[in-house]
Backbone as XML, in Angstrom:
<?xml version="1.0"?>
<chain id="A" units="angstrom">
  <residue number="1" name="MET">
    <atom name="N" x="16.719" y="3.831" z="-0.573"/>
    <atom name="CA" x="16.642" y="2.602" z="0.571"/>
    <atom name="C" x="15.158" y="3.256" z="0.822"/>
  </residue>
  <residue number="2" name="LEU">
    <atom name="N" x="14.480" y="1.889" z="1.375"/>
    <atom name="CA" x="12.871" y="2.047" z="1.865"/>
    <atom name="C" x="13.017" y="1.000" z="2.943"/>
  </residue>
  <residue number="3" name="LYS">
    <atom name="N" x="12.276" y="1.661" z="4.038"/>
    <atom name="CA" x="11.846" y="1.086" z="4.711"/>
    <atom name="C" x="10.280" y="0.711" z="4.993"/>
  </residue>
  <residue number="4" name="ILE">
    <atom name="N" x="10.244" y="-0.729" z="5.445"/>
    <atom name="CA" x="8.437" y="-1.013" z="5.547"/>
    <atom name="C" x="8.164" y="-1.677" z="7.164"/>
  </residue>
  <residue number="5" name="ASN">
    <atom name="N" x="7.026" y="-0.874" z="7.463"/>
    <atom name="CA" x="6.388" y="-1.086" z="8.370"/>
    <atom name="C" x="4.805" y="-1.399" z="8.103"/>
  </residue>
  <residue number="6" name="MET">
    <atom name="N" x="4.863" y="-2.773" z="9.039"/>
    <atom name="CA" x="3.316" y="-3.263" z="8.272"/>
    <atom name="C" x="2.945" y="-3.422" z="9.787"/>
  </residue>
  <residue number="7" name="GLU">
    <atom name="N" x="1.524" y="-3.203" z="9.882"/>
    <atom name="CA" x="0.459" y="-3.462" z="11.174"/>
    <atom name="C" x="-0.773" y="-4.127" z="10.638"/>
  </residue>
  <residue number="8" name="PHE">
    <atom name="N" x="-1.342" y="-4.981" z="11.079"/>
    <atom name="CA" x="-2.381" y="-5.673" z="11.034"/>
    <atom name="C" x="-3.634" y="-5.093" z="12.179"/>
  </residue>
  <residue number="9" name="ARG">
    <atom name="N" x="-4.230" y="-4.427" z="11.727"/>
    <atom name="CA" x="-5.427" y="-3.912" z="12.900"/>
    <atom name="C" x="-6.609" y="-3.770" z="12.231"/>
  </residue>
  <residue number="10" name="LYS">
    <atom name="N" x="-7.986" y="-4.728" z="12.983"/>
    <atom name="CA" x="-8.991" y="-4.291" z="12.464"/>
    <atom name="C" x="-9.270" y="-4.923" z="11.333"/>
  </residue>
  <residue number="11" name="GLY">
    <atom name="N" x="-8.387" y="-5.714" z="10.945"/>
    <atom name="CA" x="-8.604" y="-6.596" z="9.422"/>
    <atom name="C" x="-8.177" y="-5.571" z="8.330"/>
  </residue>
  <residue number="12" name="VAL">
    <atom name="N" x="-7.121" y="-4.754" z="8.670"/>
    <atom name="CA" x="-6.732" y="-3.958" z="7.630"/>
    <atom name="C" x="-4.878" y="-3.858" z="7.546"/>
  </residue>
  <residue number="13" name="LEU">
    <atom name="N" x="-4.610" y="-4.322" z="6.970"/>
    <atom name="CA" x="-3.126" y="-4.378" z="6.727"/>
    <atom name="C" x="-2.793" y="-3.000" z="6.143"/>
  </residue>
  <residue number="14" name="PHE">
    <atom name="N" x="-1.881" y="-2.602" z="7.477"/>
    <atom name="CA" x="-1.574" y="-0.803" z="6.925"/>
    <atom name="C" x="0.071" y="-1.291" z="6.685"/>
  </residue>
  <residue number="15" name="ILE">
    <atom name="N" x="0.603" y="-0.596" z="5.742"/>
    <atom name="CA" x="1.702" y="-0.237" z="5.335"/>
    <atom name="C" x="2.398" y="0.680" z="4.896"/>
  </residue>
  <residue number="16" name="ARG">
    <atom name="N" x="3.085" y="0.855" z="6.004"/>
    <atom name="CA" x="3.583" y="2.574" z="5.935"/>
    <atom name="C" x="5.414" y="2.515" z="5.884"/>
  </residue>
  <residue number="17" name="LEU">
    <atom name="N" x="5.615" y="3.300" z="4.602"/>
    <atom name="CA" x="6.799" y="3.529" z="4.031"/>
    <atom name="C" x="7.230" y="4.633" z="3.988"/>
  </residue>
  <residue number="18" name="LYS">
    <atom name="N" x="8.432" y="4.599" z="4.376"/>
    <atom name="CA" x="9.238" y="5.228" z="4.534"/>
    <atom name="C" x="10.944" y="5.505" z="3.269"/>
  </residue>
  <residue number="19" name="GLY">
    <atom name="N" x="11.178" y="6.643" z="2.673"/>
    <atom name="CA" x="12.176" y="6.285" z="1.673"/>
    <atom name="C" x="11.950" y="6.641" z="0.311"/>
  </residue>
  <residue number="20" name="ASN">
    <atom name="N" x="12.139" y="5.952" z="-0.209"/>
    <atom name="CA" x="12.135" y="6.540" z="-1.832"/>
    <atom name="C" x="11.674" y="4.901" z="-2.523"/>
  </residue>
  <residue number="21" name="LEU">
    <atom name="N" x="10.255" y="4.806" z="-2.789"/>
    <atom name="CA" x="9.821" y="3.480" z="-3.654"/>
    <atom name="C" x="10.155" y="4.041" z="-5.160"/>
  </residue>
  <residue number="22" name="THR">
    <atom name="N" x="11.573" y="3.348" z="-5.608"/>
    <atom name="CA" x="11.543" y="3.392" z="-6.910"/>
    <atom name="C" x="12.143" y="1.911" z="-7.380"/>
  </residue>
  <residue number="23" name="LYS">
    <atom name="N" x="12.412" y="1.810" z="-8.858"/>
    <atom name="CA" x="13.016" y="0.593" z="-9.191"/>
    <atom name="C" x="13.995" y="-0.047" z="-8.555"/>
  </residue>
  <residue number="24" name="ASP">
    <atom name="N" x="14.963" y="0.555" z="-7.616"/>
    <atom name="CA" x="15.801" y="0.312" z="-7.141"/>
    <atom name="C" x="15.388" y="-0.815" z="-5.316"/>
  </residue>
  <residue number="25" name="THR">
    <atom name="N" x="14.379" y="-0.193" z="-5.478"/>
    <atom name="CA" x="13.670" y="-0.278" z="-3.783"/>
    <atom name="C" x="12.510" y="-1.253" z="-3.408"/>
  </residue>
  <residue number="26" name="VAL">
    <atom name="N" x="11.663" y="-1.525" z="-4.898"/>
    <atom name="CA" x="10.525" y="-1.975" z="-4.403"/>
    <atom name="C" x="10.382" y="-3.457" z="-4.953"/>
  </residue>
  <residue number="27" name="ARG">
    <atom name="N" x="11.582" y="-4.180" z="-5.119"/>
    <atom name="CA" x="11.788" y="-5.336" z="-5.111"/>
    <atom name="C" x="11.597" y="-6.122" z="-3.785"/>
  </residue>
  <residue number="28" name="SER">
    <atom name="N" x="12.417" y="-5.414" z="-2.842"/>
    <atom name="CA" x="11.727" y="-5.515" z="-1.368"/>
    <atom name="C" x="10.520" y="-5.348" z="-0.612"/>
  </residue>
  <residue number="29" name="LEU">
    <atom name="N" x="10.087" y="-4.505" z="-1.194"/>
    <atom name="CA" x="8.149" y="-4.776" z="-1.115"/>
    <atom name="C" x="7.440" y="-5.513" z="-1.353"/>
  </residue>
  <residue number="30" name="ASP">
    <atom name="N" x="7.845" y="-5.486" z="-2.860"/>
    <atom name="CA" x="6.955" y="-6.810" z="-3.943"/>
    <atom name="C" x="7.077" y="-8.437" z="-3.064"/>
  </residue>
  <residue number="31" name="ASN">
    <atom name="N" x="8.951" y="-8.512" z="-3.136"/>
    <atom name="CA" x="8.627" y="-9.813" z="-2.412"/>
    <atom name="C" x="8.174" y="-10.361" z="-1.249"/>
  </residue>
  <residue number="32" name="TYR">
    <atom name="N" x="7.930" y="-9.239" z="-0.436"/>
    <atom name="CA" x="7.641" y="-9.283" z="1.113"/>
    <atom name="C" x="5.998" y="-9.144" z="1.187"/>
  </residue>
  <residue number="33" name="LEU">
    <atom name="N" x="6.035" y="-8.515" z="0.494"/>
    <atom name="CA" x="4.300" y="-7.865" z="0.660"/>
    <atom name="C" x="3.460" y="-9.031" z="0.036"/>
  </residue>
  <residue number="34" name="ILE">
    <atom name="N" x="3.098" y="-9.252" z="-1.223"/>
    <atom name="CA" x="2.957" y="-9.867" z="-1.934"/>
    <atom name="C" x="2.577" y="-11.098" z="-1.257"/>
  </residue>
  <residue number="35" name="PRO">
    <atom name="N" x="3.031" y="-12.518" z="-0.741"/>
    <atom name="CA" x="3.243" y="-13.455" z="-0.612"/>
    <atom name="C" x="2.303" y="-13.211" z="0.670"/>
  </residue>
  <residue number="36" name="VAL">
    <atom name="N" x="2.631" y="-11.808" z="1.517"/>
    <atom name="CA" x="1.364" y="-12.056" z="3.117"/>
    <atom name="C" x="0.269" y="-11.563" z="2.383"/>
  </residue>
  <residue number="37" name="ILE">
    <atom name="N" x="-0.085" y="-11.105" z="1.495"/>
    <atom name="CA" x="-1.105" y="-10.986" z="1.593"/>
    <atom name="C" x="-2.170" y="-12.031" z="0.381"/>
  </residue>
  <residue number="38" name="SER">
    <atom name="N" x="-1.339" y="-12.938" z="-0.146"/>
    <atom name="CA" x="-1.912" y="-14.093" z="-0.587"/>
    <atom name="C" x="-1.866" y="-14.856" z="0.170"/>
  </residue>
  <residue number="39" name="LYS">
    <atom name="N" x="-1.066" y="-15.425" z="1.163"/>
    <atom name="CA" x="-0.755" y="-16.491" z="1.744"/>
    <atom name="C" x="-1.816" y="-16.599" z="3.466"/>
  </residue>
  <residue number="40" name="GLN">
    <atom name="N" x="-2.164" y="-15.033" z="3.792"/>
    <atom name="CA" x="-2.952" y="-14.948" z="4.981"/>
    <atom name="C" x="-4.248" y="-14.408" z="4.551"/>
  </residue>
  <residue number="41" name="GLY">
    <atom name="N" x="-4.549" y="-14.135" z="2.847"/>
    <atom name="CA" x="-6.030" y="-13.988" z="2.420"/>
    <atom name="C" x="-6.376" y="-12.546" z="2.997"/>
  </residue>
  <residue number="42" name="ILE">
    <atom name="N" x="-5.470" y="-11.500" z="3.123"/>
    <atom name="CA" x="-5.574" y="-10.183" z="3.812"/>
    <atom name="C" x="-6.345" y="-9.766" z="2.419"/>
  </residue>
  <residue number="43" name="LYS">
    <atom name="N" x="-7.547" y="-9.113" z="2.679"/>
    <atom name="CA" x="-8.808" y="-8.432" z="2.056"/>
    <atom name="C" x="-8.446" y="-7.109" z="1.962"/>
  </residue>
  <residue number="44" name="TYR">
    <atom name="N" x="-7.958" y="-6.208" z="2.548"/>
    <atom name="CA" x="-7.816" y="-4.548" z="2.850"/>
    <atom name="C" x="-5.998" y="-4.074" z="3.083"/>
  </residue>
  <residue number="45" name="ILE">
    <atom name="N" x="-6.046" y="-3.415" z="2.296"/>
    <atom name="CA" x="-4.639" y="-2.938" z="2.481"/>
    <atom name="C" x="-4.478" y="-1.531" z="2.621"/>
  </residue>
  <residue number="46" name="VAL">
    <atom name="N" x="-3.695" y="-0.567" z="3.621"/>
    <atom name="CA" x="-3.928" y="0.928" z="3.322"/>
    <atom name="C" x="-2.097" y="0.914" z="2.916"/>
  </residue>
  <residue number="47" name="TYR">
    <atom name="N" x="-1.935" y="1.957" z="2.108"/>
    <atom name="CA" x="-0.447" y="2.169" z="1.975"/>
    <atom name="C" x="-0.443" y="3.718" z="2.265"/>
  </residue>
  <residue number="48" name="ASN">
    <atom name="N" x="0.817" y="3.871" z="3.877"/>
    <atom name="CA" x="0.901" y="5.391" z="4.075"/>
    <atom name="C" x="2.005" y="5.604" z="3.240"/>
  </residue>
  <residue number="49" name="LEU">
    <atom name="N" x="1.700" y="6.718" z="2.386"/>
    <atom name="CA" x="3.207" y="7.408" z="1.550"/>
    <atom name="C" x="3.490" y="8.277" z="2.771"/>
  </residue>
  <residue number="50" name="GLY">
    <atom name="N" x="3.025" y="8.650" z="3.679"/>
    <atom name="CA" x="3.851" y="10.137" z="4.221"/>
    <atom name="C" x="4.895" y="10.341" z="4.299"/>
  </residue>
  <residue number="51" name="ALA">
    <atom name="N" x="5.886" y="9.502" z="4.635"/>
    <atom name="CA" x="7.229" y="9.508" z="4.726"/>
    <atom name="C" x="8.242" y="8.649" z="3.285"/>
  </residue>
  <residue number="52" name="VAL">
    <atom name="N" x="7.340" y="8.708" z="1.895"/>
    <atom name="CA" x="7.589" y="8.519" z="1.204"/>
    <atom name="C" x="8.362" y="9.847" z="0.335"/>
  </residue>
  <residue number="53" name="THR">
    <atom name="N" x="9.878" y="9.758" z="-0.362"/>
    <atom name="CA" x="10.264" y="11.127" z="-1.017"/>
    <atom name="C" x="10.077" y="11.045" z="-2.156"/>
  </residue>
  <residue number="54" name="ILE">
    <atom name="N" x="10.308" y="9.868" z="-2.750"/>
    <atom name="CA" x="10.254" y="9.735" z="-4.344"/>
    <atom name="C" x="9.534" y="8.063" z="-4.907"/>
  </residue>
  <residue number="55" name="ILE">
    <atom name="N" x="8.752" y="8.750" z="-5.970"/>
    <atom name="CA" x="8.223" y="7.580" z="-6.354"/>
    <atom name="C" x="8.080" y="7.486" z="-8.076"/>
  </residue>
  <residue number="56" name="ASP">
    <atom name="N" x="8.498" y="6.480" z="-8.342"/>
    <atom name="CA" x="8.442" y="6.595" z="-10.256"/>
    <atom name="C" x="7.562" y="5.318" z="-10.608"/>
  </residue>
  <residue number="57" name="ASN">
    <atom name="N" x="7.893" y="5.098" z="-11.708"/>
    <atom name="CA" x="6.500" y="4.433" z="-12.485"/>
    <atom name="C" x="6.910" y="2.635" z="-11.510"/>
  </residue>
  <residue number="58" name="TYR">
    <atom name="N" x="8.151" y="2.215" z="-11.485"/>
    <atom name="CA" x="8.155" y="1.115" z="-10.582"/>
    <atom name="C" x="7.376" y="1.066" z="-9.453"/>
  </residue>
  <residue number="59" name="GLY">
    <atom name="N" x="7.290" y="2.334" z="-8.699"/>
    <atom name="CA" x="7.049" y="2.379" z="-7.660"/>
    <atom name="C" x="5.517" y="2.111" z="-7.282"/>
  </residue>
  <residue number="60" name="ARG">
    <atom name="N" x="5.302" y="2.641" z="-8.625"/>
    <atom name="CA" x="3.263" y="3.095" z="-8.768"/>
    <atom name="C" x="3.144" y="1.409" z="-9.370"/>
  </residue>
  <residue number="61" name="GLU">
    <atom name="N" x="3.476" y="0.928" z="-10.079"/>
    <atom name="CA" x="3.517" y="-0.447" z="-10.237"/>
    <atom name="C" x="3.695" y="-1.476" z="-8.737"/>
  </residue>
  <residue number="62" name="SER">
    <atom name="N" x="4.126" y="-0.839" z="-8.519"/>
    <atom name="CA" x="4.425" y="-2.153" z="-6.887"/>
    <atom name="C" x="3.414" y="-2.086" z="-6.342"/>
  </residue>
  <residue number="63" name="LEU">
    <atom name="N" x="2.846" y="-0.589" z="-5.517"/>
    <atom name="CA" x="1.562" y="-0.187" z="-5.223"/>
    <atom name="C" x="0.219" y="-0.825" z="-6.035"/>
  </residue>
  <residue number="64" name="ARG">
    <atom name="N" x="0.151" y="-1.008" z="-7.329"/>
    <atom name="CA" x="-0.704" y="-1.596" z="-8.232"/>
    <atom name="C" x="-1.020" y="-2.909" z="-7.904"/>
  </residue>
  <residue number="65" name="LYS">
    <atom name="N" x="0.614" y="-3.959" z="-7.853"/>
    <atom name="CA" x="0.196" y="-5.055" z="-7.245"/>
    <atom name="C" x="-0.168" y="-5.878" z="-5.919"/>
  </residue>
  <residue number="66" name="GLY">
    <atom name="N" x="0.049" y="-4.656" z="-5.000"/>
    <atom name="CA" x="-0.478" y="-5.090" z="-3.839"/>
    <atom name="C" x="-1.829" y="-4.804" z="-3.562"/>
  </residue>
  <residue number="67" name="ILE">
    <atom name="N" x="-2.454" y="-3.870" z="-4.535"/>
    <atom name="CA" x="-3.900" y="-3.729" z="-4.181"/>
    <atom name="C" x="-4.521" y="-5.012" z="-5.175"/>
  </residue>
  <residue number="68" name="GLU">
    <atom name="N" x="-4.141" y="-5.291" z="-6.127"/>
    <atom name="CA" x="-4.386" y="-6.347" z="-7.013"/>
    <atom name="C" x="-4.425" y="-7.947" z="-6.162"/>
  </residue>
  <residue number="69" name="ALA">
    <atom name="N" x="-3.567" y="-7.994" z="-5.481"/>
    <atom name="CA" x="-3.690" y="-9.190" z="-4.581"/>
    <atom name="C" x="-4.534" y="-8.985" z="-3.678"/>
  </residue>
  <residue number="70" name="ALA">
    <atom name="N" x="-4.705" y="-7.433" z="-3.088"/>
    <atom name="CA" x="-6.069" y="-7.829" z="-2.233"/>
    <atom name="C" x="-7.434" y="-8.120" z="-2.687"/>
  </residue>
  <residue number="71" name="LYS">
    <atom name="N" x="-6.989" y="-7.513" z="-3.922"/>
    <atom name="CA" x="-8.703" y="-7.661" z="-4.824"/>
    <atom name="C" x="-9.256" y="-8.545" z="-5.341"/>
  </residue>
  <residue number="72" name="LEU">
    <atom name="N" x="-7.825" y="-9.720" z="-5.462"/>
    <atom name="CA" x="-7.478" y="-11.267" z="-5.384"/>
    <atom name="C" x="-8.468" y="-12.089" z="-4.286"/>
  </residue>
  <residue number="73" name="ASN">
    <atom name="N" x="-8.583" y="-11.471" z="-3.330"/>
    <atom name="CA" x="-9.349" y="-11.648" z="-1.854"/>
    <atom name="C" x="-10.810" y="-11.101" z="-1.842"/>
  </residue>
  <residue number="74" name="GLN">
    <atom name="N" x="-11.062" y="-10.675" z="-2.713"/>
    <atom name="CA" x="-12.682" y="-9.824" z="-2.629"/>
    <atom name="C" x="-12.242" y="-8.806" z="-1.714"/>
  </residue>
  <residue number="75" name="GLY">
    <atom name="N" x="-11.168" y="-7.729" z="-1.594"/>
    <atom name="CA" x="-11.103" y="-6.972" z="-0.862"/>
    <atom name="C" x="-10.563" y="-5.243" z="-1.826"/>
  </residue>
  <residue number="76" name="ASP">
    <atom name="N" x="-9.459" y="-4.297" z="-0.913"/>
    <atom name="CA" x="-9.516" y="-3.657" z="-1.910"/>
    <atom name="C" x="-8.541" y="-2.452" z="-1.210"/>
  </residue>
  <residue number="77" name="GLY">
    <atom name="N" x="-7.803" y="-1.829" z="-1.585"/>
    <atom name="CA" x="-6.546" y="-1.239" z="-1.461"/>
    <atom name="C" x="-6.850" y="0.466" z="-1.355"/>
  </residue>
  <residue number="78" name="LEU">
    <atom name="N" x="-5.980" y="1.276" z="-0.489"/>
    <atom name="CA" x="-6.705" y="2.783" z="-0.381"/>
    <atom name="C" x="-4.706" y="3.102" z="-0.448"/>
  </residue>
  <residue number="79" name="ILE">
    <atom name="N" x="-4.543" y="4.457" z="-0.376"/>
    <atom name="CA" x="-3.497" y="5.029" z="0.012"/>
    <atom name="C" x="-3.783" y="6.366" z="0.574"/>
  </residue>
  <residue number="80" name="CYS">
    <atom name="N" x="-2.871" y="6.451" z="1.591"/>
    <atom name="CA" x="-2.981" y="7.880" z="2.145"/>
    <atom name="C" x="-2.075" y="8.502" z="2.531"/>
  </residue>
  <residue number="81" name="ASN">
    <atom name="N" x="-1.816" y="9.719" z="2.992"/>
    <atom name="CA" x="-0.791" y="10.459" z="3.344"/>
    <atom name="C" x="0.194" y="10.842" z="2.285"/>
  </residue>
  <residue number="82" name="THR">
    <atom name="N" x="-0.106" y="11.467" z="1.295"/>
    <atom name="CA" x="0.500" y="11.465" z="-0.069"/>
    <atom name="C" x="0.042" y="13.048" z="-0.484"/>
  </residue>
  <residue number="83" name="ASN">
    <atom name="N" x="1.311" y="13.359" z="-0.908"/>
    <atom name="CA" x="1.078" y="14.714" z="-2.344"/>
    <atom name="C" x="2.116" y="14.300" z="-3.039"/>
  </residue>
  <residue number="84" name="LEU">
    <atom name="N" x="2.280" y="12.887" z="-3.552"/>
    <atom name="CA" x="3.398" y="12.657" z="-4.504"/>
    <atom name="C" x="2.210" y="12.377" z="-5.700"/>
  </residue>
  <residue number="85" name="THR">
    <atom name="N" x="2.818" y="12.405" z="-7.122"/>
    <atom name="CA" x="1.694" y="12.110" z="-7.885"/>
    <atom name="C" x="1.885" y="10.801" z="-8.321"/>
  </residue>
  <residue number="86" name="LEU">
    <atom name="N" x="0.466" y="10.667" z="-8.472"/>
    <atom name="CA" x="-0.076" y="9.089" z="-8.590"/>
    <atom name="C" x="-1.103" y="9.236" z="-9.731"/>
  </residue>
  <residue number="87" name="ASN">
    <atom name="N" x="-1.424" y="8.193" z="-10.369"/>
    <atom name="CA" x="-2.543" y="8.051" z="-11.206"/>
    <atom name="C" x="-3.712" y="8.026" z="-10.481"/>
  </residue>
  <residue number="88" name="SER">
    <atom name="N" x="-4.552" y="8.537" z="-11.588"/>
    <atom name="CA" x="-6.417" y="8.421" z="-10.936"/>
    <atom name="C" x="-6.369" y="7.078" z="-10.372"/>
  </residue>
  <residue number="89" name="GLU">
    <atom name="N" x="-6.120" y="5.958" z="-10.851"/>
    <atom name="CA" x="-6.743" y="4.844" z="-10.758"/>
    <atom name="C" x="-6.736" y="4.416" z="-9.270"/>
  </residue>
  <residue number="90" name="PHE">
    <atom name="N" x="-5.391" y="5.176" z="-8.724"/>
    <atom name="CA" x="-5.506" y="4.991" z="-7.107"/>
    <atom name="C" x="-7.007" y="5.524" z="-6.271"/>
  </residue>
  <residue number="91" name="LYS">
    <atom name="N" x="-7.127" y="4.935" z="-5.056"/>
    <atom name="CA" x="-8.095" y="5.514" z="-4.218"/>
    <atom name="C" x="-7.316" y="6.108" z="-3.320"/>
  </residue>
  <residue number="92" name="ILE">
    <atom name="N" x="-7.374" y="7.771" z="-3.083"/>
    <atom name="CA" x="-6.580" y="8.403" z="-2.364"/>
    <atom name="C" x="-7.346" y="8.921" z="-1.671"/>
  </residue>
  <residue number="93" name="VAL">
    <atom name="N" x="-7.018" y="8.694" z="0.244"/>
    <atom name="CA" x="-7.156" y="9.179" z="1.215"/>
    <atom name="C" x="-6.310" y="10.038" z="2.306"/>
  </residue>
  <residue number="94" name="LYS">
    <atom name="N" x="-7.452" y="10.932" z="3.027"/>
    <atom name="CA" x="-5.994" y="11.837" z="3.541"/>
    <atom name="C" x="-5.555" y="11.362" z="4.714"/>
  </residue>
  <residue number="95" name="ASN">
    <atom name="N" x="-5.727" y="10.080" z="5.444"/>
    <atom name="CA" x="-5.070" y="9.233" z="6.485"/>
    <atom name="C" x="-5.692" y="8.258" z="6.888"/>
  </residue>
  <residue number="96" name="GLU">
    <atom name="N" x="-5.074" y="7.484" z="7.655"/>
    <atom name="CA" x="-5.322" y="6.017" z="7.897"/>
    <atom name="C" x="-6.814" y="5.768" z="8.543"/>
  </residue>
  <residue number="97" name="LEU">
    <atom name="N" x="-7.218" y="7.034" z="9.229"/>
    <atom name="CA" x="-8.413" y="6.930" z="9.920"/>
    <atom name="C" x="-9.363" y="7.278" z="9.320"/>
  </residue>
  <residue number="98" name="VAL">
    <atom name="N" x="-9.251" y="7.574" z="7.947"/>
    <atom name="CA" x="-9.956" y="7.743" z="6.945"/>
    <atom name="C" x="-10.536" y="6.741" z="6.076"/>
  </residue>
  <residue number="99" name="ALA">
    <atom name="N" x="-9.266" y="6.004" z="6.120"/>
    <atom name="CA" x="-9.150" y="4.737" z="5.379"/>
    <atom name="C" x="-9.933" y="3.907" z="5.870"/>
  </residue>
  <residue number="100" name="LEU">
    <atom name="N" x="-9.858" y="3.885" z="7.527"/>
    <atom name="CA" x="-10.495" y="2.442" z="8.427"/>
    <atom name="C" x="-11.856" y="3.036" z="8.039"/>
  </residue>
  <residue number="101" name="LYS">
    <atom name="N" x="-12.337" y="4.218" z="8.221"/>
    <atom name="CA" x="-13.473" y="4.065" z="8.211"/>
    <atom name="C" x="-14.459" y="3.812" z="6.432"/>
  </residue>
  <residue number="102" name="LEU">
    <atom name="N" x="-13.777" y="3.969" z="5.871"/>
    <atom name="CA" x="-13.966" y="3.915" z="4.300"/>
    <atom name="C" x="-14.474" y="2.124" z="4.139"/>
  </residue>
  <residue number="103" name="ILE">
    <atom name="N" x="-13.323" y="1.879" z="4.896"/>
    <atom name="CA" x="-13.167" y="0.223" z="4.283"/>
    <atom name="C" x="-14.689" y="-0.602" z="4.892"/>
  </residue>
  <residue number="104" name="GLN">
    <atom name="N" x="-14.582" y="0.282" z="6.393"/>
    <atom name="CA" x="-16.197" y="-0.037" z="7.215"/>
    <atom name="C" x="-15.689" y="-2.375" z="7.511"/>
  </residue>
  <residue number="105" name="VAL">
    <atom name="N" x="-14.447" y="-2.285" z="8.088"/>
    <atom name="CA" x="-14.320" y="-4.279" z="8.081"/>
    <atom name="C" x="-15.595" y="-4.257" z="9.602"/>
  </residue>
</chain>
């Protein structure tokens, strides 16, 4: 199961996830998040993975899709609060406050 909490603050969409980000759960994230980013023209997203317990390749691909959608709007995406194994392609920061400072909207 995956719980999704989103908050748009200071020009940044914060996506707080709880549970497993796996083949069985990514569809709910992709089907909701990508259209929101595209339709609203959101430039910056921050994934907070502090409460994600498991991530697989499908989960990593889902994160990548969200970041790519933000990049299409001339923005970027960051990941925070994680000890999970992720590819070096992701920009990982300590917490949401650090992410907000880096984005400087």
